[in-house]
C-alpha positions in Angstrom: 0.0 0.0 0.0 1.4 3.4 -1.0 0.3 7.0 -1.0 1.4 9.6 -3.6 2.0 13.2 -2.6 -1.1 14.4 -4.5 -3.2 11.8 -2.6 -1.7 12.9 0.6 -2.5 16.6 -0.1 -6.1 15.6 -1.0 -6.3 13.6 2.3 -5.3 16.7 4.3 -8.4 18.5 2.9 -10.7 15.5 3.6 -9.4 14.5 7.1 -8.6 17.3 9.5 -7.2 14.8 12.0 -4.4 14.0 9.5 -3.3 17.6 9.6 -2.7 17.3 13.4 -1.0 13.9 12.9 1.3 15.3 10.2 2.2 18.3 12.3 3.1 16.2 15.3 5.1 13.7 13.2 7.0 16.7 11.7 7.6 18.0 15.2 9.1 14.7 16.3 11.4 14.6 13.2 12.4 18.2 13.8 13.3 17.4 17.4 15.3 14.4 16.2 17.3 17.0 14.1 17.9 18.9 17.4 18.9 15.9 19.5 20.1 13.0 17.3 21.3 14.2 13.9 24.0 16.5 15.5 25.7 13.3 16.8 26.7 12.4 13.3 28.8 15.6 12.9 29.8 16.3 16.5 33.3 14.9 16.3 34.3 16.5 13.0 33.0 19.9 14.2 34.7 19.6 17.6 38.1 18.7 16.1 37.6 21.6 13.5 37.8 19.2 10.6 34.7 21.1 9.3 32.9 24.3 10.2 29.3 23.8 11.6 27.5 25.3 8.6 29.0 23.0 5.9 28.9 20.1 8.3 25.1 20.6 8.8 24.6 20.8 5.1 26.6 17.6 4.6 24.6 15.9 7.3 21.3 16.8 5.6 22.5 15.5 2.2 23.8 12.2 3.6 20.7 11.8 5.8 18.7 11.9 2.7 20.9 9.4 0.9 20.8 7.1 3.9 17.0 7.1 3.9 16.7 6.7 0.1 19.4 4.0 -0.4 18.9 1.9 2.7 15.1 1.9 2.3 15.4 0.8 -1.3 17.8 -1.9 -0.3 16.6 -2.9 3.1 13.6 -1.5 5.0 13.7 -3.9 7.9 14.1 -1.2 10.6 10.9 0.5 9.3 9.0 -2.8 9.4 10.2 -3.5 12.9 8.9 -0.2 14.3 5.7 -0.5 12.3 5.0 -4.0 13.8 6.3 -3.3 17.3 3.0 -2.0 18.7 -0.6 -2.8 18.0 -2.8 0.1 17.1 -5.5 -2.2 15.6 -9.2 -1.9 16.5 -11.1 1.4 16.6 -9.1 3.6 14.1 -10.5 6.8 15.6 -9.1 6.0 19.1 -6.0 4.5 17.6 -5.3 7.8 15.8 -5.9 9.7 19.0 -3.5 7.4 20.9 -0.8 7.8 18.2 -1.1 11.6 18.4 -0.8 11.4 22.2 2.3 9.3 21.9 3.9 11.8 19.5 3.1 14.6 21.9 4.8 12.7 24.7 7.9 12.1 22.5 8.2 15.8 21.6 7.8 16.8 25.3 10.5 14.3 26.5 13.0 15.1 23.7 12.6 18.8 23.9 13.3 18.7 27.7 16.5 16.8 27.1 17.6 19.2 24.4 16.9 22.1 26.7 19.5 20.7 29.1 22.0 19.8 26.4 21.7 16.1 27.1 21.8 13.8 23.9 18.8 11.6 24.9 17.9 8.8 22.6 15.2 9.9 20.3 14.8 6.3 19.1 14.1 5.1 22.6 11.8 8.0 23.2 9.9 7.0 20.0 9.7 3.4 21.0 8.7 4.2 24.6 6.1 6.8 23.6 4.5 4.5 21.0 4.5 1.6 23.4 2.8 3.7 26.1 0.1 4.8 23.7 -0.5 1.3 22.4 -0.8 -0.1 26.0 -3.3 2.7 26.8 -5.3 1.9 23.7 -5.4 -1.9 24.1 -5.8 -1.8 27.9 -2.8 -3.9 28.6 0.4 -5.5 27.3 -1.6 -6.9 24.4 -0.7 -3.7 22.6 3.0 -4.8 22.5 4.5 -7.3 20.0 7.0 -9.0 22.2 9.0 -10.6 19.4 9.7 -7.2 17.8 10.3 -5.6 21.2 13.1 -8.1 21.8 15.0 -6.5 18.9 15.1 -3.3 21.0 16.7 -5.2 23.9 19.3 -6.6 21.4 19.8 -3.1 20.1 20.6 -1.8 23.6 23.5 -4.3 23.9 24.6 -3.9 20.4 24.8 -0.1 20.5 26.2 0.2 24.0 28.7 -2.7 24.3 29.7 -3.1 20.7 29.9 0.7 20.2 32.3 1.0 23.0 34.4 -2.0 22.0 34.5 -0.9 18.3 35.6 2.6 19.3 38.3 1.2 21.6 39.5 -1.3 19.0 39.5 1.1 16.1 41.4 3.8 18.0 44.0 1.2 19.1 44.3 -0.1 15.5 44.7 3.3 13.9 47.3 4.2 16.6 49.4 1.1 15.7 49.1 1.5 11.9 50.1 5.2 11.9 52.5 5.3 14.9 55.4 6.1 12.6 53.6 8.6 10.4 54.7 12.2 10.4 52.4 14.1 12.7 51.6 17.1 10.4 50.9 14.8 7.3 48.8 12.5 9.5 46.8 15.4 10.8 45.9 16.5 7.3 45.0 13.0 6.2 42.8 12.3 9.2 41.1 15.7 8.8 40.0 14.5 5.3 39.2 11.0 6.6 37.1 12.4 9.4 34.9 14.3 6.9 34.3 10.9 5.2 33.6 9.3 8.6 31.1 12.1 9.5 29.4 11.6 6.1 29.1 7.8 6.8 27.6 8.6 10.2 25.1 10.9 8.7 24.2 8.3 6.1 23.7 5.6 8.7 21.6 8.0 10.9 19.3 8.5 8.0 19.2 4.8 7.4 18.2 4.1 11.0 16.2 7.0 12.3 14.7 8.1 8.9 13.0 4.7 8.6 11.7 4.9 12.1 9.9 8.2 11.6 8.7 7.3 8.1 6.9 4.2 9.6 5.2 6.4 12.1 4.1 8.9 9.4 2.7 6.0 7.3 0.9 4.6 10.4 -0.8 7.9 10.9 -1.9 8.1 7.3 -3.3 4.6 7.3 -5.2 5.1 10.6 -6.7 8.3 9.1 -8.1 6.3 6.3 -9.6 3.9 8.8 -7.1 1.2 8.0 -5.3 -0.3 11.1 -3.6 -3.3 9.5 -1.5 -3.1 6.3 0.4 -6.2 5.2 2.6 -4.6 2.5 3.9 -1.1 2.9 5.6 0.9 0.0 7.5 3.9 1.2 7.1 6.8 -1.2 10.2 8.8 -2.2 8.6 12.1 -1.4 8.2 11.1 2.2 11.9 10.1 2.4 12.9 13.5 1.0 10.6 15.4 3.4 11.9 13.5 6.3 15.6 14.2 5.5 14.9 17.9 4.9 13.1 18.3 8.2 15.9 16.6 10.0 18.4 19.0 8.4 16.3 22.0 9.5 16.2 20.7 13.1 20.0 20.3 13.1 20.5 23.8 11.9 18.2 25.3 14.5 19.5 23.6 17.7 22.3 21.2 16.9 25.2 23.1 18.4 24.2 22.4 22.0 24.3 18.6 21.4 27.5 18.9 19.3 29.2 20.6 22.3 28.0 18.0 24.8 29.0 15.0 22.7 32.1 16.2 20.8 33.6 18.7 23.2 32.5 18.1 26.8 32.6 14.3 27.1 36.1 13.6 25.6 38.7 15.9 24.1 39.4 14.3 20.7 42.2 14.6 18.2 41.4 14.2 14.5 42.5 10.5 14.4 40.3 9.8 17.4 37.4 11.6 15.8 37.8 9.4 12.7 38.0 6.3 14.8 34.8 7.2 16.7 32.9 7.9 13.4 34.2 4.7 11.7 33.3 2.5 14.7 29.8 4.0 15.1 29.0 3.9 11.4 30.0 0.2 11.3 27.9 -0.6 14.3 24.9 1.2 12.8 25.3 -0.6 9.4 25.3 -4.0 11.1 22.1 -3.0 13.1 20.3 -1.7 10.0 20.9 -4.8 7.8 19.6 -7.0 10.5 16.5 -4.9 11.2 17.5 -4.0 14.8 16.5 -0.5 15.8 19.3 1.0 17.8 20.0 4.5 19.2 22.4 6.5 17.0 23.0 8.6 20.2 24.0 5.4 22.2 26.2 4.1 19.4 28.0 7.4 18.7 28.6 8.3 22.4 29.7 4.9 23.5 32.1 4.8 20.5 33.5 8.1 21.6 33.9 6.8 25.2 35.7 3.7 23.8 38.1 6.0 21.8 38.8 8.1 24.9 39.3 5.0 27.1 41.8 3.6 24.5 44.1 6.5 25.4 43.4 6.5 29.1 40.3 6.2 31.3 40.8 9.7 32.7 40.4 11.1 29.2 36.6 10.5 29.5 34.6 13.1 31.4 32.6 10.6 33.4 30.3 13.2 34.9 28.9 14.0 31.4 28.6 10.2 30.8 26.6 9.7 34.0 24.2 12.4 33.0 23.7 10.7 29.6 23.3 7.2 31.2 20.7 8.5 33.7 18.7 10.1 30.8 18.8 6.8 28.8 17.7 4.8 31.9 14.8 7.1 32.5 13.7 7.3 28.8 11.9 4.0 28.5 9.8 4.2 31.7 9.5 8.0 31.7 8.5 8.6 28.1 6.4 5.4 28.1 4.5 6.6 31.1 4.0 10.1 29.6 2.8 8.4 26.4 0.3 6.2 28.3 -1.1 9.1 30.4 -1.4 11.4 27.3 -3.2 8.6 25.4 -5.7 8.0 28.2 -6.3 11.7 28.5 -6.7 12.3 24.8 -9.0 9.3 24.3 -11.2 10.6 27.3 -11.4 14.1 25.8 -11.7 13.4 22.1 
């Protein structure tokens, strides 16, 4: 099942509820640009391999390419998010619950952005949708346990593997280039880091772009009164719109997150920045092809931690790390509870 852009515009005139759903989904994607997309370019900006303005433009372009290419090749992440929760049944109440979940996600993510903490937008999305589905179905029947297991796998993959790959990549690069002339190596890694940041932006689009596209499609189908769709075709116009909105969000509020991730947590040299980007992009690629939804924030920050620890443990600012971990731990129950309460409230009112 697919929807062209002309059909979507026509639907906006026919179904006022779709206007609200679209606005809320756009708001969630925009907030993702504030909180998650900056992680892709944080290291290359903090090491001055690129200035913020061209880095943001590059991130927007490669986010788009990531959404387009990965979705055409492998859309397993979108399918996982789409099937993770059950919004079947009364399509009117289901649409209300979905809108409530999106409101909860925006509230949670904006609060984290306000304090400069790179919370996981992916986990907020999963938690908010789960809370809304539980409220709609009146229990855990609103959760698809088999698909939710992939989230648990993703936690381990993004956290443990991200750290280990960052640590290992940094050690390997240090050994391979230990005899290189410092000045020449710095120039080479500056260029390599731009490539690493582009790869991170590409994989961010591949992961998070698919997640939000699936939510947008779910909202459109529920507006039509269709709660169960077996075959979903993702339109190209929706991929382009998603990437553009992410890029806009990054340009509006990305520097605060860039500072927290790329500057405050670990002081990185150019070869370390490249190592962190390469490790995180590799971890995200593995997750995407296997259909496991992971947090790009988790993956990038743990890779940076691994890189810092490879030099010495004292290189990592553990107070910043503790703030991030606390936010991650609170996201699932916190955003899930907000999503549940907002859904109950919205259903009662509307």
